[in-house]
Residue, then its C-alpha position, 0 to 999 in steps of 0.5 A: m680741422c679736417l684731416l686728409l688721409g690715404s696711402t702714399g701716392v693716392g693723390k692727396t697732395l694734388l687733390l689739396k691743390r686743386l680743392q684750394k684753387l677751386a675754392r679760391d678762384q672757382p675757375a671753369d677749367l682747372g688747367e694743367a695739373p701742378v707737379t706734386l711730390p710725395t708728403v713727408g710730414t704734413n701740409l696745412t691748407d685753409l680753404k675759405f667759403k662764404k660763410k666759413r673756413v676749413t683747415v685741412r691738414e694732409l698727412g703723408g702716407c708714410m706717416g700712417p703709423i703716427w696718424h693717431s696723434f693727429y686725431a684729437d682736434c679732428a672734426s672730419v676726415i677725408f680718406v683717399v683711395d687710389s682706385a687704379n692701384i689694385t695692389q693697394i686696395s687691401s692696405s687702404c681698406i686696413q688703414l681705413l678701418s683703423v681710422l674708423s675704430a679710433e675713439p677720438l674719431h667716432g664723432a668725425s664726419v668721414l668722406v672716402l674718395f675713390n680717386k684717379r677715376d680718369l685713368p683707364c684701369t680703374m674699377t667701377l665705384m660698385e666694385m670699389k664699394s664691394l671690394f671694401r665692403m663699404n655697405d658693411i662698414i657704413a652700417s657698423a661705423p659710429q661715424s657718418i660716412t659719404t663716398l665719392e668718385v673723383s679725379a684730382r687730375s681732371g677735376q671730376g667730383l671736386k666740387e662735391v668735395l668742396s660741397w661736402l667740406e662747406g656743409l660740415t658743422g664744427t670744423 
């Protein structure tokens, strides 16, 4: 099980729909982005690869206070950050630190995605990592942490996300 976490409006649902399409069809062009609504509750999606299947459970951002109840059967976490929403950066960082400090997730692999790279007002990856103090987090966290820039809307970086998921063991 892979948990897909992040604040409301960061693009988790669109990301999951795009990853599912890429994993299933491997299209050259993802086409127009589908309409999404904020997730209330959870979405379960199976991503099928050549040698394995990964179940991704998206938890709505509004469910942040109870995310911990889903950690027990989790081998990996994808944490999504809206890199175009400067007002949400500090709360996203606090949420990420809370996720990383949870005992049941100490053995999980973690992928931090800085989403919405297609928007003109986003910060650079270097600026985002600096604000999050990612080097300090990576150095002190018990988990293996990977960071990527993506755009769920345009598809930028999504193949790398699929590669990360496919490379996981024990999911």
